[in-house]
C-alpha positions as CSV (number, residue, x, y, z in Angstrom):
1,M,-106.9,107.4,22.8
2,T,-105.3,104.6,21.7
3,V,-102.7,102.4,21.8
4,V,-101.6,101.3,18.4
5,D,-98.4,98.6,17.9
6,A,-97.0,97.9,14.6
7,Q,-95.4,94.4,14.7
8,P,-92.8,93.1,12.0
9,T,-94.0,89.9,10.8
10,P,-91.6,87.5,9.2
11,N,-93.2,88.8,5.7
12,P,-91.1,92.0,5.2
13,N,-94.1,93.4,3.5
14,A,-96.6,92.8,6.2
15,M,-97.3,94.8,9.2
16,K,-99.4,93.2,12.2
17,F,-101.3,96.3,14.4
18,T,-102.6,96.1,17.5
19,V,-104.9,97.9,19.0
20,G,-105.8,96.5,22.4
21,V,-109.6,96.5,21.5
22,P,-111.4,93.7,19.4
23,T,-110.9,95.0,15.5
24,T,-113.7,92.8,14.5
25,S,-117.0,91.1,15.8
26,G,-116.8,87.9,14.1
27,S,-115.5,86.1,11.7
28,P,-111.8,87.0,10.3
29,R,-112.2,89.2,7.2
30,T,-109.6,89.5,4.3
31,F,-109.5,92.7,1.8
32,R,-108.0,91.8,-1.6
33,S,-108.8,94.7,-3.3
34,A,-110.4,98.0,-2.8
35,V,-113.0,97.1,-4.2
36,E,-113.3,94.0,-2.0
37,A,-113.2,97.3,1.2
38,E,-115.8,99.3,0.1
39,A,-118.5,98.1,2.2
40,D,-115.4,98.6,5.7
41,P,-114.9,101.8,6.7
42,L,-111.8,100.9,8.9
43,A,-110.3,98.6,5.9
44,R,-111.2,101.5,2.5
45,T,-109.7,103.9,4.5
46,L,-106.8,101.9,4.8
47,F,-106.9,101.3,1.2
48,A,-106.9,104.5,0.7
49,I,-103.2,104.3,1.1
50,P,-100.6,104.8,-1.4
51,G,-99.0,101.1,-1.1
52,V,-101.5,98.9,0.5
53,V,-102.5,96.0,-1.5
54,Y,-103.4,93.6,1.4
55,V,-106.0,93.9,5.0
56,F,-106.4,90.8,7.1
57,M,-108.5,91.4,10.3
58,T,-109.2,88.9,13.2
59,A,-110.8,89.8,16.5
60,D,-106.6,90.7,18.1
61,F,-105.2,92.5,15.4
62,V,-105.3,93.9,11.2
63,S,-102.3,93.1,9.0
64,V,-101.4,95.1,6.3
65,N,-99.9,94.0,3.3
66,K,-97.9,96.9,1.0
67,A,-96.9,96.4,-2.6
68,P,-93.0,95.3,-2.8
69,T,-91.6,98.4,-4.3
70,S,-93.6,100.8,-1.6
71,R,-92.0,101.9,1.8
72,W,-93.3,101.4,5.5
73,D,-91.8,105.2,6.0
74,D,-94.6,106.4,3.9
75,I,-97.2,103.8,5.3
76,L,-97.1,102.4,8.3
77,P,-97.4,106.5,10.2
78,A,-101.4,106.9,8.0
79,A,-101.7,103.3,8.4
80,T,-101.2,103.9,12.6
81,R,-103.2,107.2,12.1
82,A,-106.7,105.0,10.6
83,L,-106.6,102.3,13.0
84,E,-105.9,105.5,16.1
85,Q,-108.9,107.4,15.0
86,H,-111.3,104.1,14.3
87,F,-111.1,102.7,17.5
88,A,-110.6,106.1,19.3
């Protein structure tokens, strides 16, 4: 099972997720909308979580931004589950 470590960032609307394996095979990727995320399975899954507004992926982590009116208590479990399943 993949262990996902969620860490807060200085931005209260962003959370950094590390999964212990490479998260991309190449350049960092930025998704500013669900439309931009259509072709990427993980980004598409993350954008399906209500409140997610931005996804950034590098070789070692995934950053998820939420809408200011959304709560991490609602998003964090679903985002963690999505990452665990994607990298299983």
